C-alpha positions as CSV (number, residue, x, y, z in Angstrom):
1,M,-19.4,-1.5,-15.6
2,V,-16.0,-3.0,-14.3
3,N,-14.2,-6.2,-15.4
4,I,-13.3,-8.5,-12.5
5,V,-10.7,-11.1,-13.1
6,Y,-10.1,-13.9,-10.7
7,F,-6.7,-15.8,-10.6
8,A,-5.4,-19.0,-9.2
9,R,-7.3,-20.6,-6.2
10,L,-10.1,-17.9,-6.5
11,R,-10.8,-18.7,-10.2
12,E,-11.0,-22.5,-9.0
13,A,-13.3,-21.8,-6.0
14,L,-15.5,-19.2,-7.6
15,G,-15.9,-21.3,-10.9
16,K,-15.2,-18.4,-13.1
17,A,-12.2,-16.5,-14.6
18,S,-13.8,-13.1,-14.9
19,E,-17.2,-11.3,-14.8
20,E,-18.5,-7.9,-15.7
21,L,-20.3,-6.0,-13.0
22,A,-22.3,-2.8,-12.8
23,L,-21.0,-0.8,-9.8
24,P,-23.8,0.3,-7.4
25,A,-23.5,4.0,-6.7
26,N,-22.3,3.3,-3.0
27,V,-19.2,1.2,-4.1
28,R,-16.3,3.7,-4.6
29,D,-13.3,1.8,-3.6
30,L,-11.8,-1.8,-3.6
31,N,-13.1,-2.4,0.0
32,G,-16.6,-1.6,-1.0
33,L,-16.3,-3.8,-4.1
34,R,-14.9,-6.7,-2.0
35,A,-17.7,-6.4,0.5
36,L,-20.4,-6.3,-2.4
37,L,-18.8,-9.7,-3.5
38,I,-18.8,-11.1,-0.1
39,A,-22.5,-10.2,0.3
40,R,-23.0,-12.9,-2.3
41,G,-22.4,-15.4,0.6
42,G,-21.3,-19.0,0.4
43,V,-18.0,-19.6,-1.4
44,W,-17.7,-15.9,-2.2
45,A,-17.8,-14.9,1.6
46,A,-15.3,-17.7,2.3
47,E,-12.7,-16.8,-0.3
48,L,-13.0,-13.0,-0.1
49,A,-13.2,-13.0,3.7
50,A,-10.9,-10.3,5.5
51,E,-8.8,-13.0,7.1
52,R,-8.1,-14.8,3.7
53,P,-4.9,-13.6,2.0
54,V,-6.1,-11.9,-1.2
55,R,-4.3,-9.4,-3.2
56,A,-5.9,-7.0,-5.8
57,A,-4.8,-4.7,-8.6
58,V,-6.7,-2.1,-10.4
59,N,-5.9,-1.5,-14.1
60,Q,-2.8,-3.7,-13.5
61,D,-1.4,-1.6,-10.6
62,M,-1.3,-3.1,-7.2
63,A,-4.0,-1.7,-4.9
64,Q,-5.1,-1.2,-1.4
65,N,-8.6,-1.3,0.2
66,D,-8.9,2.4,-0.2
67,T,-8.0,2.5,-4.0
68,C,-10.7,4.0,-6.0
69,V,-12.9,2.0,-8.5
70,K,-14.8,3.3,-11.2
71,D,-16.7,2.3,-14.4
72,G,-14.2,1.0,-17.1
73,D,-11.8,-0.3,-14.5
74,E,-10.3,-3.8,-14.5
75,I,-9.9,-5.3,-11.1
76,A,-8.0,-8.5,-10.5
77,F,-8.2,-10.6,-7.2
78,F,-5.5,-13.0,-6.6
79,P,-3.7,-14.8,-3.8
80,P,-0.4,-13.7,-2.7
81,V,2.3,-15.3,-4.9
82,T,5.2,-17.0,-3.1
83,G,8.4,-18.3,-4.6
84,G,11.4,-20.2,-3.8
């Protein structure tokens, strides 16, 4: 199981702040996890689509698409932060 946390607009759009998810054997990296979530369709596909600006962290470290994910990890998805 992994714990997925959603922040900002993602939390609002998806209607949840977090969830626990059993990783299928074929999901080994962040890209695979994102594809699994996108496959839910609807708002999931729209909000997590490749062209949408979404950042991710694995165990509170900034992550790239090829970052490995495994049972026990915490994965956070959030929009890029801008400041002024």
